[in-house]
Residue frames as a rotation matrix with the C-alpha (Angstrom) as fourth column:
VAL 1
0.221 -0.028 0.975 -1.47
0.206 -0.976 -0.075 15.21
0.953 0.218 -0.210 4.99
GLU 2
0.966 0.251 0.060 -1.48
-0.011 -0.194 0.981 15.00
0.258 -0.949 -0.184 8.75
VAL 3
0.577 -0.803 -0.150 2.18
0.641 0.332 0.692 13.97
-0.506 -0.496 0.706 8.95
SER 4
-0.220 -0.680 0.699 3.33
0.954 -0.299 0.009 16.57
0.203 0.669 0.715 6.40
TYR 5
0.835 0.548 0.056 1.78
0.513 -0.811 0.281 19.64
0.199 -0.206 -0.958 8.09
PRO 6
0.037 0.668 -0.744 2.39
0.053 -0.744 -0.666 22.60
-0.998 -0.015 -0.063 7.40
GLU 7
-0.927 -0.352 0.131 2.83
0.126 0.038 0.991 21.62
-0.354 0.935 0.009 3.74
ASP 8
-0.442 0.779 -0.445 0.06
-0.876 -0.481 0.029 22.50
-0.191 0.403 0.895 1.32
GLU 9
-0.058 0.525 0.849 -2.60
-0.274 0.810 -0.519 19.78
-0.960 -0.262 0.097 1.21
ASN 10
0.844 0.436 -0.312 -2.99
-0.377 0.070 -0.924 20.02
-0.381 0.897 0.223 -2.57
SER 11
0.159 -0.864 -0.479 0.69
-0.932 0.030 -0.362 19.45
0.327 0.503 -0.800 -3.27
VAL 12
-0.591 -0.344 0.729 0.74
-0.642 0.748 -0.168 16.40
-0.488 -0.568 -0.663 -1.00
GLU 13
0.314 0.790 0.527 -2.31
-0.142 0.588 -0.796 14.93
-0.939 0.175 0.297 -2.76
ALA 14
0.766 -0.081 -0.638 -0.78
-0.643 -0.146 -0.752 15.61
-0.032 0.986 -0.164 -6.18
VAL 15
-0.301 -0.949 -0.093 2.43
-0.937 0.312 -0.157 13.80
0.178 0.040 -0.983 -5.24
GLN 16
-0.433 0.217 0.875 0.48
-0.380 0.836 -0.395 10.86
-0.817 -0.504 -0.280 -3.83
GLN 17
0.672 0.740 0.020 -1.56
-0.248 0.251 -0.936 10.61
-0.697 0.624 0.352 -7.04
LEU 18
0.488 -0.587 -0.646 1.55
-0.844 -0.127 -0.522 10.80
0.224 0.800 -0.557 -9.21
CYS 19
-0.573 -0.750 0.331 3.37
-0.814 0.567 -0.124 8.14
-0.095 -0.341 -0.935 -7.21
GLY 20
-0.081 0.639 0.765 0.30
-0.280 0.722 -0.633 5.87
-0.957 -0.265 0.120 -7.21
ASN 21
0.849 0.397 -0.347 -0.04
-0.407 0.073 -0.911 6.11
-0.336 0.915 0.224 -10.98
LEU 22
0.096 -0.906 -0.412 3.68
-0.941 0.052 -0.334 5.44
0.324 0.420 -0.848 -11.47
PHE 23
-0.600 -0.311 0.737 3.58
-0.634 0.747 -0.200 2.43
-0.488 -0.588 -0.645 -9.18
SER 24
0.379 0.814 0.440 0.54
-0.212 0.540 -0.815 1.04
-0.901 0.215 0.377 -11.02
ALA 25
0.763 -0.137 -0.632 2.29
-0.645 -0.090 -0.759 1.48
0.046 0.986 -0.157 -14.37
LEU 26
-0.320 -0.946 -0.049 5.34
-0.917 0.323 -0.234 -0.38
0.237 -0.030 -0.971 -13.05
LEU 27
-0.404 0.208 0.891 3.18
-0.540 0.732 -0.416 -3.14
-0.738 -0.649 -0.184 -11.59
VAL 28
0.617 0.711 -0.337 1.46
-0.665 0.242 -0.707 -4.02
-0.421 0.660 0.622 -14.90
PRO 29
0.259 -0.538 -0.802 4.49
-0.729 0.436 -0.528 -5.69
0.634 0.721 -0.279 -16.57
ILE 30
-0.742 -0.514 0.431 5.34
-0.668 0.506 -0.546 -7.50
0.062 -0.692 -0.719 -13.34
CYS 31
-0.123 0.792 0.598 1.84
-0.511 0.466 -0.722 -8.95
-0.851 -0.395 0.347 -13.13
GLU 32
0.651 0.306 -0.695 1.90
-0.759 0.247 -0.602 -9.85
-0.012 0.919 0.393 -16.82
MET 33
-0.296 -0.813 -0.501 5.08
-0.688 0.545 -0.478 -11.89
0.662 0.203 -0.721 -16.29
ALA 34
-0.807 -0.005 0.590 3.68
-0.514 0.499 -0.698 -13.47
-0.290 -0.867 -0.405 -13.11
ALA 35
0.203 0.979 -0.009 0.41
-0.838 0.168 -0.520 -14.38
-0.507 0.113 0.854 -14.90
THR 36
0.221 -0.179 -0.959 2.28
-0.760 0.584 -0.285 -17.00
0.611 0.791 -0.007 -16.94
ARG 37
-0.814 -0.561 -0.149 3.06
-0.317 0.644 -0.696 -18.93
0.486 -0.520 -0.702 -13.76
ASP 38
0.423 0.904 -0.064 0.72
-0.448 0.270 0.852 -21.26
0.787 -0.332 0.520 -11.89
LEU 39
-0.711 -0.553 0.434 1.21
-0.646 0.270 -0.715 -22.40
0.278 -0.788 -0.549 -8.32
THR 40
-0.093 0.665 -0.741 -0.46
0.001 0.744 0.668 -25.68
0.996 0.061 -0.070 -7.44
LEU 41
-0.215 0.118 0.970 -2.11
-0.931 -0.324 -0.167 -25.59
0.294 -0.939 0.180 -4.03
PHE 42
0.011 0.185 0.983 -2.04
-0.738 0.665 -0.117 -28.75
-0.675 -0.724 0.144 -1.92
PRO 43
-0.181 -0.101 -0.978 -0.83
-0.895 0.428 0.122 -31.16
0.407 0.898 -0.168 -4.64
GLY 44
-0.730 -0.080 -0.678 -2.29
-0.028 0.996 -0.087 -34.66
0.683 -0.045 -0.729 -4.21
ILE 45
-0.789 0.518 -0.331 -4.93
0.441 0.101 -0.892 -33.50
-0.429 -0.849 -0.308 -1.73
GLY 46
0.093 0.937 -0.336 -8.41
0.193 -0.348 -0.917 -32.95
-0.977 0.020 -0.213 -3.10
PRO 47
0.812 0.287 0.508 -9.15
0.539 -0.036 -0.842 -31.48
-0.223 0.957 -0.184 -6.51
ASP 48
-0.230 -0.928 0.293 -6.35
0.973 -0.214 0.085 -29.96
-0.016 0.305 0.952 -8.55
GLU 49
0.880 0.445 -0.167 -6.44
0.455 -0.890 0.023 -26.30
-0.139 -0.097 -0.986 -7.54
ASP 50
-0.221 -0.965 0.142 -3.95
0.973 -0.228 -0.038 -23.70
0.069 0.129 0.989 -8.58
ILE 51
0.657 0.317 -0.684 -3.42
0.405 -0.914 -0.034 -20.00
-0.635 -0.255 -0.729 -8.21
ARG 52
0.630 -0.413 0.657 -2.01
0.628 -0.227 -0.745 -17.78
0.457 0.882 0.117 -10.89
GLY 53
-0.262 -0.909 -0.323 1.13
0.955 -0.197 -0.220 -15.78
0.137 -0.366 0.920 -10.26
ASP 54
-0.584 0.055 0.810 -0.48
0.119 -0.981 0.152 -12.39
0.803 0.185 0.567 -10.79
SER 55
0.564 0.817 0.120 -3.06
-0.077 -0.093 0.993 -13.09
0.822 -0.569 0.011 -8.09
LEU 56
0.532 -0.469 -0.705 -0.32
0.835 0.431 0.343 -14.25
0.143 -0.771 0.621 -5.75
THR 57
-0.538 -0.762 0.360 1.68
0.712 -0.640 -0.289 -11.09
0.450 0.101 0.887 -6.52
LEU 58
-0.218 0.555 0.803 -1.26
-0.217 -0.830 0.514 -8.85
0.951 -0.062 0.302 -5.65
MET 59
0.782 0.495 -0.379 -1.99
0.216 0.355 0.909 -10.82
0.585 -0.793 0.171 -2.47
LEU 60
0.121 -0.841 -0.528 1.59
0.988 0.156 -0.021 -10.44
0.100 -0.519 0.849 -1.31
LEU 61
-0.651 -0.288 0.703 1.53
0.349 -0.935 -0.059 -6.74
0.674 0.207 0.709 -2.15
SER 62
0.276 0.850 0.449 -1.69
-0.216 -0.400 0.891 -6.31
0.936 -0.343 0.073 -0.14
LEU 63
0.758 -0.033 -0.652 -0.29
0.571 0.516 0.638 -8.23
0.316 -0.856 0.410 2.81
SER 64
-0.308 -0.937 -0.165 2.95
0.932 -0.262 -0.252 -6.22
0.193 -0.232 0.954 2.85
THR 65
-0.470 0.222 0.854 0.96
0.019 -0.965 0.261 -2.98
0.882 0.139 0.449 2.65
LEU 66
0.646 0.760 -0.069 -1.22
0.012 0.080 0.997 -4.09
0.763 -0.645 0.043 5.56
ILE 67
0.446 -0.572 -0.688 1.84
0.887 0.383 0.257 -4.91
0.117 -0.725 0.679 7.65
TYR 68
-0.573 -0.725 0.382 3.57
0.682 -0.680 -0.268 -1.64
0.454 0.107 0.885 6.80
PHE 69
-0.328 0.491 0.807 0.61
-0.216 -0.870 0.443 0.59
0.920 -0.029 0.392 7.62
SER 70
0.735 0.584 -0.346 -0.35
0.188 0.314 0.931 -1.31
0.652 -0.749 0.120 10.77
THR 71
0.344 -0.693 -0.634 3.15
0.931 0.163 0.326 -0.66
-0.123 -0.703 0.701 12.15
PHE 72
-0.170 -0.382 0.908 3.45
0.586 -0.781 -0.219 2.91
0.792 0.495 0.357 10.84
ASP 73
0.501 0.262 -0.825 4.09
0.846 -0.349 0.403 5.36
-0.182 -0.900 -0.397 13.67
ALA 74
-0.459 -0.576 0.676 4.69
0.678 -0.719 -0.152 8.96
0.574 0.389 0.721 12.71
PRO 75
-0.682 0.221 -0.697 4.07
0.480 -0.585 -0.654 12.07
-0.552 -0.780 0.293 14.74
LEU 76
0.098 0.795 0.599 0.81
0.970 -0.211 0.122 13.72
0.224 0.569 -0.791 13.79
LYS 77
-0.770 -0.638 -0.005 2.04
0.626 -0.754 -0.199 17.27
0.123 -0.156 0.980 13.53
ARG 78
-0.470 0.672 0.572 -1.32
-0.151 -0.700 0.698 18.93
0.870 0.242 0.430 13.03
SER 79
0.524 0.689 -0.501 -2.84
0.345 0.366 0.864 17.14
0.779 -0.626 -0.046 16.01
GLU 80
-0.088 -0.658 -0.748 0.14
0.993 -0.003 -0.115 18.09
0.073 -0.753 0.654 18.16
LEU 81
-0.895 -0.229 0.382 -0.23
0.265 -0.963 0.043 21.73
0.358 0.140 0.923 17.14
ASP 82
-0.025 0.962 0.271 -4.00
-0.167 -0.272 0.948 21.71
0.986 -0.021 0.167 17.81
GLY 83
0.495 0.185 -0.849 -3.39
0.696 0.501 0.515 20.06
0.520 -0.845 0.120 21.19
ALA 84
-0.539 -0.755 -0.374 -0.81
0.840 -0.448 -0.306 22.72
0.064 -0.479 0.875 22.11
ASP 85
-0.708 0.350 0.613 -3.30
-0.090 -0.906 0.414 25.48
0.701 0.238 0.673 21.22
GLU 86
0.381 0.904 -0.195 -5.93
0.077 0.180 0.981 23.94
0.921 -0.389 -0.001 23.49
GLU 87
0.164 -0.403 -0.901 -3.44
0.954 0.296 0.041 23.74
0.250 -0.866 0.433 26.38
LEU 88
-0.835 -0.526 0.163 -2.66
0.494 -0.846 -0.203 27.44
0.245 -0.089 0.965 26.00
ALA 89
-0.379 0.774 0.508 -6.31
-0.132 -0.588 0.798 28.43
0.916 0.235 0.325 26.12
């Protein structure tokens, strides 16, 4: 909401909820397809361990989200406006 000021907070939250639900619905068939795949970790070293494709998909999604939001740099419009009001006072 901070980067979308002066938009209405409720409309921003509704759009975020709608997009989150849509993304989740699209992710279910992708994870179902990936669940049929197994990736063997460190073959020939130690016990036979593997990781399922759906877990790998979610880990990659989490990592890409972490990278995106750690590098996200947008102007905080509400904070800028509040700071300008304090300078005028």
